[in-house]
C-alpha atoms as one frame of an Amber mdcrd trajectory, in Angstrom:
protein
 -47.853  49.068  41.054 -46.092  52.183  39.735 -47.453  54.329  42.555 -45.338
  52.376  45.055 -41.986  53.119  43.307 -39.874  55.551  45.338 -38.561  58.817
  43.915 -34.985  57.579  44.310 -35.803  54.492  42.234 -37.431  56.642  39.586
 -34.305  58.795  39.383 -32.162  55.689  39.026 -34.346  54.391  36.200 -34.120
  57.711  34.392 -30.334  57.744  34.827 -30.057  54.234  33.416 -31.731  55.527
  30.284 -29.363  58.512  30.075 -26.023  56.940  30.976 -26.539  53.217  31.484
 -27.435  51.316  34.627 -23.972  51.639  36.173 -24.534  55.320  37.035 -26.035
  56.580  40.297 -27.957  59.846  40.265 -26.878  62.679  42.581 -29.737  65.006
  43.457 -28.214  66.962  46.342 -29.892  64.679  48.881 -28.136  62.555  51.479
 -27.242  59.071  50.290 -29.056  56.394  52.233 -26.943  53.283  52.234 -28.396
  49.802  52.694 -28.205  48.102  56.036 -26.339  45.090  54.688 -22.803  44.725
  56.060 -19.837  44.559  53.746 -16.944  42.373  54.787 -13.541  42.148  53.204
 -13.855  45.529  51.398 -10.576  45.371  49.486 -10.997  48.797  47.892 -10.439
  50.592  51.227 -13.839  52.319  51.258 -14.452  51.215  54.866 -12.207  54.018
  56.161 -14.891  56.663  55.487 -17.823  54.856  57.049 -19.219  57.229  59.637
 -16.783  60.015  58.726 -18.521  63.364  59.200 -15.733  65.925  59.105 -16.444
  68.979  56.962 -13.735  71.414  55.799 -14.376  74.686  53.996 -11.878  75.765
  51.325 -10.543  78.636  53.393  -6.953  78.701  52.150  -6.484  81.612  49.771
  -4.115  80.347  47.116  -3.900  82.284  43.866  -2.555  80.182  41.024   0.478
  81.921  39.453   0.682  82.617  35.756   1.180  79.442  33.732   4.508  80.594
  32.307   5.903  81.281  35.780   6.143  77.614  36.765   7.356  74.444  35.142
   7.998  70.869  36.178  10.943  70.838  38.564  14.094  69.129  37.253  13.676
  66.781  40.227  10.507  65.403  38.640  11.225  65.715  34.913  12.276  62.113
  34.450   9.163  60.867  36.210   6.763  63.077  34.262   8.333  62.144  30.942
   7.574  58.475  31.617   4.142  59.072  33.163   2.212  61.069  30.614   3.330
  64.542  31.663   0.664  67.179  32.134  -2.116  64.942  30.793  -1.975  63.177
  34.151  -0.625  65.860  36.458  -2.164  69.036  35.146  -0.295  72.339  35.144
   2.187  73.037  37.974   0.643  74.899  40.896   3.835  75.418  42.878   7.545
  75.205  42.438   9.159  72.212  44.127   9.869  72.925  47.785  11.448  71.019
  50.692   9.240  69.399  53.343   9.940  67.082  56.255   9.247  64.129  53.983
  11.258  65.337  50.992  10.809  67.526  47.918   7.195  68.220  46.983   5.553
  69.809  43.958   1.827  70.335  43.489   0.052  70.124  40.154  -3.588  70.810
  39.283  -4.463  67.109  39.482  -1.744  65.641  41.652   1.319  66.094  43.822
   4.718  64.422  43.546   7.039  63.697  46.446  10.723  62.819  46.242  11.492
  61.360  49.681  14.663  62.908  51.073  15.770  63.201  54.671  15.843  66.905
  55.628  18.549  67.718  58.152  18.999  70.726  60.402  15.511  72.243  60.340
  13.296  72.600  63.380   9.819  72.206  61.859   7.468  69.543  63.252   6.622
  66.536  61.124   3.525  66.854  58.941   1.432  63.802  59.857  -0.925  64.097
  56.894   2.001  64.136  54.478   3.426  61.041  56.160   0.135  59.191  55.643
  -0.181  60.300  52.033   3.371  59.210  51.310   2.680  55.787  52.824  -0.455
  55.288  50.705   0.964  56.767  47.501   2.315  54.993  44.449   6.114  54.823
  44.423   7.901  54.710  41.079  10.617  52.062  41.184  12.880  53.880  38.712
  12.948  57.305  40.364  11.743  56.703  43.921   9.124  59.432  43.390   5.746
  58.982  45.077   2.500  60.168  43.541   0.355  61.232  46.483  -3.307  60.090
  46.701  -4.729  63.552  47.378  -8.292  62.330  46.814  -8.089  60.319  50.040
  -7.179  63.429  52.030 -10.025  65.421  50.458 -12.543  62.687  51.293 -11.291
  62.442  54.861 -11.425  66.212  55.290 -14.876  66.435  53.774 -13.821  69.212
  51.426 -16.607  71.564  50.419 -14.897  72.384  47.108 -17.449  71.880  44.291
 -16.736  69.099  41.815 -17.536  69.684  38.152 -17.398  73.472  38.169 -17.809
  76.517  40.392 -21.619  76.356  40.136 -21.808  72.689  41.043 -23.536  71.683
  44.276 -21.694  68.363  44.404 -18.692  68.298  46.746 -16.176  65.827  48.148
 -18.564  65.362  51.068 -21.124  63.912  48.653 -18.464  61.831  46.961 -17.416
  60.495  50.367 -20.988  59.430  51.130 -21.040  57.485  47.885 -17.968  55.481
  48.977 -20.030  53.686  51.647 -19.401  49.968  50.975 -23.132  49.408  51.344
 -23.584  50.961  47.904 -21.599  48.193  46.236 -23.625  46.271  43.681 -23.874
  42.520  43.330 -21.493  40.913  40.885 -23.075  40.006  37.550 -23.756  36.344
  36.891 -21.035  36.126  34.250 -18.383  34.320  36.173 -16.328  34.631  39.335
 -13.499  36.824  38.015 -12.499  40.065  39.737 -13.556  42.057  36.668 -16.325
  41.346  34.198 -17.717  43.282  31.255 -21.478  43.620  31.154 -23.227  45.039
  28.123 -24.818  48.401  28.882 -23.276  48.598  32.337 -19.554  48.714  31.683
 -16.976  46.669  33.550 -17.687  45.270  36.990 -14.781  45.367  39.453 -15.006
  43.394  42.677 -14.543  45.473  45.821 -15.671  43.166  48.613 -18.221  40.550
  49.715 -21.669  40.784  51.193 -23.289  37.754  52.787 -20.735  35.602  51.027
 -21.462  37.121  47.617 -19.079  39.250  45.562 -19.969  42.934  45.344 -18.279
  45.897  43.762 -18.710  48.760  41.316 -19.243  49.151  37.610 -16.894  51.330
  35.584 -18.664  52.731  32.485 -17.032  51.635  29.235 -15.858  55.163  28.391
 -14.051  55.528  31.731 -12.738  51.967  31.532 -11.177  52.670  28.128  -9.654
  55.864  29.534  -7.982  54.318  32.584  -6.557  51.542  30.410  -4.720  53.944
  28.094  -0.955  53.534  28.420  -0.395  57.295  28.635  -3.015  57.654  31.370
  -2.017  54.589  33.403   1.592  53.763  32.464   1.841  51.423  35.461  -1.583
  49.880  34.842  -4.977  51.057  36.070  -4.885  49.038  39.280  -1.646  50.767
  40.282  -2.334  54.277  39.036  -6.037  54.495  39.944  -6.769  51.548  42.187
 -10.132  49.872  42.636 -13.270  51.996  42.252 -14.703  53.499  45.447 -18.040
  54.557  43.971 -20.348  53.998  41.096 -20.254  56.555  38.300 -22.320  59.373
  39.777 -24.368  61.674  37.593 -24.685  65.380  38.141 -25.781  68.368  36.109
 -23.856  71.636  36.283 -24.748  74.971  34.738 -21.832  76.633  33.015 -21.505
  79.759  30.903 -22.341  77.808  27.738 -25.312  75.948  29.213 -26.176  72.827
  31.157 -23.510  70.089  31.309 -24.320  66.480  32.210 -21.411  64.795  33.958
 -20.281  61.517  35.416 -17.924  61.443  38.401 -16.283  58.304  39.703 -13.844
  57.911  42.570 -11.062  55.331  42.741  -8.670  54.484  45.545  -6.049  57.007
  44.420  -7.747  59.331  41.970 -11.048  60.457  40.504 -12.403  61.042  37.024
 -15.013  63.378  35.618 -16.668  62.864  32.227 -18.298  65.960  30.755 -20.952
  65.207  28.128 -21.073  68.898  27.232 -17.380  69.198  26.303 -16.017  67.223
  23.363 -12.330  66.333  23.132 -10.100  66.055  20.058 -11.409  62.542  19.402
 -14.987  63.796  19.191 -15.870  61.980  22.414 -16.970  63.531  25.721 -14.013
  64.979  27.611 -12.600  62.890  30.437 -10.083  64.224  32.911  -8.828  63.710
  36.419 -10.352  65.635  39.271  -8.449  68.800  40.201  -7.315  67.211  43.447
  -4.092  69.227  43.588  -5.895  72.557  43.367  -8.674  71.387  45.676  -6.211
  70.036  48.264  -4.334  73.330  48.425  -7.542  75.334  48.835  -8.936  72.951
  51.454  -6.018  71.674  53.515  -3.317  74.157  52.611   0.314  73.597  51.822
   2.685  71.540  53.989   5.273  73.397  56.038   8.398  74.374  54.131  11.351
  72.662  55.831  14.438  74.864  55.620  17.249  75.923  57.927  18.611  79.367
  58.609  22.037  79.880  56.996  21.328  77.134  54.456  22.943  77.806  51.057
  20.958  78.080  47.839  21.890  79.279  44.343  20.190  81.315  41.638  19.028
  79.346  38.602  18.554  82.317  36.301  18.517  86.094  36.121  16.188  87.297
  38.855  15.529  90.350  40.990  15.890  90.160  44.752  12.969  92.118  46.184
  12.489  94.026  49.415   9.209  92.123  49.947   7.548  89.155  48.208   5.896
  89.867  44.851   5.358  93.616  45.083   8.588  94.754  46.728  11.258  96.966
  45.174  14.287  95.360  43.526  17.273  95.625  45.843  19.695  93.671  43.641
  19.776  91.469  40.563  21.536  88.111  40.495  22.088  85.539  37.786  22.935
  81.902  37.285  24.811  80.129  40.106  24.984  83.200  42.336  25.139  82.027
  45.991  22.468  83.104  48.468  21.870  82.242  52.124  18.459  81.455  53.614
  17.430  83.496  56.637  14.903  80.867  57.737  11.509  82.377  56.890   9.313
  81.864  53.826   6.052  83.236  52.497   3.447  82.143  49.962   2.245  85.109
  47.960   0.058  85.120  44.827   0.688  81.411  44.407   4.465  81.620  44.642
   6.744  80.527  47.462   9.275  83.206  48.429  12.447  82.679  50.436  13.926
  85.366  52.666  17.631  85.477  51.826  20.819  87.421  52.169  23.775  87.708
  49.838  27.380  88.630  50.423  29.804  90.745  48.397  33.471  91.205  49.389
  32.691  94.478  51.175  28.924  94.572  51.207  25.800  92.554  50.533  22.226
  92.761  51.723  18.981  90.854  52.165  15.806  90.394  50.173  13.264  87.889
  48.892  13.625  85.485  45.969  10.915  83.320  44.301  11.239  79.549  44.618
  11.203  78.968  40.863  14.387  81.050  40.483  16.634  79.097  42.862  18.087
  75.644  43.448  19.323  73.845  46.543  21.846  71.902  44.434  25.356  73.356
  44.430  26.614  74.194  40.913  30.109  72.891  41.618  32.988  74.959  40.293
  30.937  77.030  37.861  31.289  80.828  38.055  28.296  82.892  39.146  26.615
  85.936  37.646  25.115  89.112  39.105  24.396  92.680  38.155  26.593  95.479
  39.433  24.067  96.314  42.172  24.916  93.050  43.951  28.503  94.294  44.275
  27.743  97.955  44.967  24.345  99.698  44.837  26.152 103.040  44.698  28.208
 102.037  41.660  25.121 100.599  39.979  23.265 103.868  40.539  26.201 105.838
  39.110  26.275 103.698  35.949  22.503 103.841  35.575  22.839 107.632  35.492
  25.061 107.300  32.417  22.608 104.898  30.771  23.540 103.083  27.571  26.692
 105.132  27.073  28.639 102.913  29.464  29.136  99.209  29.925  31.186  97.387
  32.526  32.051  93.833  33.545  34.023  92.793  36.615  35.146  89.214  37.116
  36.119  88.504  40.707  38.499  85.647  39.919  39.106  84.797  43.563  35.386
  84.115  44.146  34.447  83.227  40.560  31.775  85.913  40.345  30.865  88.198
  37.462  29.276  91.593  38.111  27.895  93.323  35.025  26.273  96.465  33.709
  25.202  96.759  30.059  27.656  93.940  29.390  26.464  92.878  25.925  26.319
  96.326  24.312  28.719  97.115  21.473  31.318  99.863  21.984  34.096 101.294
  19.805  37.196  99.374  20.808  39.846 102.031  19.929  43.401 101.120  21.045
  42.266  98.219  23.222  41.888  96.425  19.866  45.640  95.953  20.155  45.040
  93.138  22.654  43.094  90.956  20.156  45.675  91.836  17.485  48.465  90.638
  19.783  46.659  87.424  20.742  45.838  86.637  17.108  49.480  87.243  16.119
  50.821  84.897  18.791  48.343  82.204  17.755  49.381  82.666  14.113  53.083
  82.117  14.756  52.317  79.223  17.093  50.573  77.544  14.175  53.731  78.187
  12.188  55.833  76.615  14.935  58.030  79.627  15.574  58.692  82.538  17.932
  58.481  86.240  17.021  61.584  87.598  15.333  63.251  90.806  16.504  61.267
  93.039  14.165  57.975  91.467  15.204  58.932  91.693  18.849  59.596  95.387
  18.411  56.211  95.861  16.755  54.504  94.026  19.627  56.327  96.063  22.261
  55.622  99.472  20.774  52.021  98.505  19.961  51.201  97.447  23.541  53.516
  99.463  25.807  53.414 102.703  23.801  50.089 102.162  21.977  51.764 102.841
  18.625  49.157 102.753  15.871  51.610 102.160  13.021  52.936  99.059  14.761
  49.384  97.828  15.230  48.574  98.403  11.559  51.707  96.532  10.457  50.734
  93.483  12.502  47.047  93.766  11.608  47.399  94.034   7.847  50.706  92.271
   7.174  50.923  89.514   9.774  47.460  88.263  10.755  45.299  88.854   7.698
  43.306  91.844   8.921  39.711  91.526  10.110  39.372  88.005   8.706  42.324
  86.846  10.785  40.864  88.344  13.968  37.436  86.831  13.217  38.987  83.406
  12.610  40.869  83.552  15.905  37.767  84.594  17.840  35.862  81.715  16.308
  38.671  79.388  17.366  38.354  80.543  20.971  34.583  79.995  20.830  33.755
  83.634  21.507  31.594  86.213  19.802  31.068  89.893  20.539  34.043  91.355
  18.646  33.278  92.789  15.206  36.591  93.714  13.562  36.689  96.419  10.900
  38.960  95.886   7.903  39.098  99.562   7.010  39.938 100.972  10.430  40.730
  98.457  13.171  40.297 101.149  15.876  36.635 101.500  14.933  35.951  97.835
  15.444  33.326  97.184  18.117  33.363  94.895  21.134  31.279  94.117  24.213
  32.740  94.555  27.708  31.975  90.893  28.396  34.017  89.792  25.383  37.070
  91.729  26.517  36.817  90.240  30.011  36.447  86.778  28.496  39.610  87.249
  26.404  41.592  88.458  29.386  40.263  85.590  31.506  41.434  83.017  28.966
  44.836  84.714  28.954  45.058  84.928  32.743  43.996  81.284  33.219  46.444
  80.003  30.598  43.739  78.631  28.309  45.097  80.343  25.207  48.669  80.616
  23.857  51.686  78.660  24.966  53.097  79.430  28.413  56.018  81.256  26.762
  53.840  83.483  24.571  51.379  84.042  27.403  54.224  85.336  29.599  55.339
  87.713  26.859  51.821  89.050  26.346  51.225  89.633  30.062  54.649  91.209
  30.506  53.956  93.697  27.733  50.585  94.601  29.283  52.235  95.037  32.686
  54.621  97.687  31.306  52.254 100.203  29.758  53.854 103.654  29.744  52.806
 105.781  32.681  50.641 108.339  30.826  48.459 105.523  29.439  47.618 103.828
  32.749  44.445 105.711  33.642  41.531 103.644  34.852  42.694 100.140  35.743
  46.294 101.178  36.307  45.729 104.325  38.350  43.122 102.665  40.575  45.154
  99.592  41.532  46.564  99.631  45.088  50.286  99.792  45.776  51.999  96.463
  45.230  49.413  95.141  42.791  50.400  93.571  39.459  48.409  95.138  36.631
  48.232  93.840  33.046  46.095  96.320  31.120  45.268  98.249  27.962  43.339
 101.481  27.519  41.681 102.911  24.445  40.382 106.316  23.406  39.266 107.808
  20.119  36.825 110.487  18.921  33.889 108.980  17.058  32.496 110.107  13.692
  30.260 112.554  15.598  33.282 114.014  17.477  32.044 112.404  20.690  34.692
 110.402  22.548  34.873 106.660  23.141  37.108 105.833  26.115  37.806 102.468
  27.753  40.081 100.644  30.154  40.537  96.899  30.670  42.941  94.800  32.667
  43.899  92.103  35.162  44.692  93.195  38.743  46.382  90.884  41.277  47.241
  91.715  44.877  48.208  88.784  47.050  45.424  86.178  46.849  42.973  88.617
  45.245  42.603  88.826  41.460  39.952  90.600  39.419  39.524  91.332  35.728
  37.687  94.469  34.661  36.543  96.118  31.460  34.798  99.494  31.353  33.737
 101.010  28.007  32.162 104.415  27.381  30.952 106.401  24.382  29.344 109.737
  23.517  31.491 111.723  25.971  31.865 115.397  25.132  35.612 115.263  25.767
  38.441 112.832  26.428  38.558 114.060  30.017  34.854 113.323  30.525  35.305
 109.767  29.286  38.395 109.256  31.399  36.500 110.556  34.427  33.814 107.856
  34.031  36.385 105.130  33.538  38.398 106.312  36.531  35.368 106.449  38.828
  34.310 102.889  37.979  37.833 101.481  38.315  38.419 103.292  41.621  35.146
 101.923  43.023  35.876  98.347  41.983  39.432  98.473  43.330  38.162  99.661
  46.702  35.631  96.814  46.814  37.826  93.919  45.675  41.322  94.633  47.067
């Protein structure tokens, strides 16, 4: 009798011993389905009957470094409630706009946020439309998880399943979806699912000759799909009915031979690796890498953007002359506005947008990575950029000075900061008289009074004439020295000023901190209106020989509230600075330029003057 048993039957018997009778053996041969006709195949397997399309994985898509990509904020809420990366895998792309909405690919999935895209001219992507229709929509977020497995089966992807050395592909998996391979329901009742010892759980998928037929899900896979973190919406929603039996294959890997089970469901697939043990001590189970395999096989949908569309920087990033390997042409920071030029490019796994940016009297074009930008307007928030976004020539000049200079410009009219070495500490010298003045006004405001005549004289001579004795009198006798300054800075919520109790002129400050102080003063966010007017009036009447830098560079008719500082350091090298608020008509900018280690006062003043002249020519 035994001599009449076919080889295929022998393989099946051996597999039943290894994995249980619910598994079908894959040997690299063509599946030969039975002739019996399946009717009412509710699992959708009928759609691949007779499908013969074969697609090679010809799309070259290099996965970017793991730290380069994260879950888009558009999908964070969804992923937090749907198991996160355990279900999705690592991000493969940043989120990008398509004709059907915002799309992000992950190793084992893709998420779509349907949004109508207006103004672009790209043709609709039919495959994405079909995937969206068949996907699982989350009622709370409207996000659709796309059934990429269906597209891979339809395409007949030649990507190996189970490892690079596997001979089993999506073509073979598609053959196994033939409804003719459905097994007869066990004689345990007429329910849609039934547990059978040694076989797993039977799930009805259709009828044959009036009898229920379907597929068995091995107990290990059944337990997996019923985990709340794996199937938060339930296995029937997240996976769907099984399309195949659990198929066995053996794959050689670097550490030896691995015996695996692969099973396809309506919306996803699972692979169980007997040779890899998880944290629980059980064989590792994970979703198929359908996201990665889809991208390599079918490619990425068309990016749907419009020329002249506005985007904004999310973080500090370099704008390059070409994607990935180009030279940096400018550096922009959070909220900085950019304009799309209409073309994009995928390079080393990253989507790049061709953009341009505008400065008041300049600008340029370059490329920016998709993970560094947003299409959502930041509202009224100010934007950040390096000095090269305002003026490449000025940035080059400052770079030649290196760490011995720091500058910040705040274009108030456009709410844009341009910076160079903005967080470095510099000797503050006589510009310390501005924090002394502000702290004094705050002190008397807390006392509910105005400055008396003597105090007003001290303020005037300290600011307009830069009198050091007046500054010392206010510093030590009126505001409590360094502790008073520190307390006031803490009250304003700012850091970056380190006052010295022994010699206030040798306190240190960052250029950004000085600009922040002047911005609060200019915007009326500190001091009463009366005291603010006094402070600005004093700074607008600096004596003529102390107006280098901000004062000398301002155009005729401009209002300038300023304060300079200069002092030789302990090494006899000069620290020179100039800071102020310049207003001409509707244009206002605030600037602070600090220098150190200049061989002479004149050298330091020359640097300050050059920077202030350049900025004035660009912003007024």
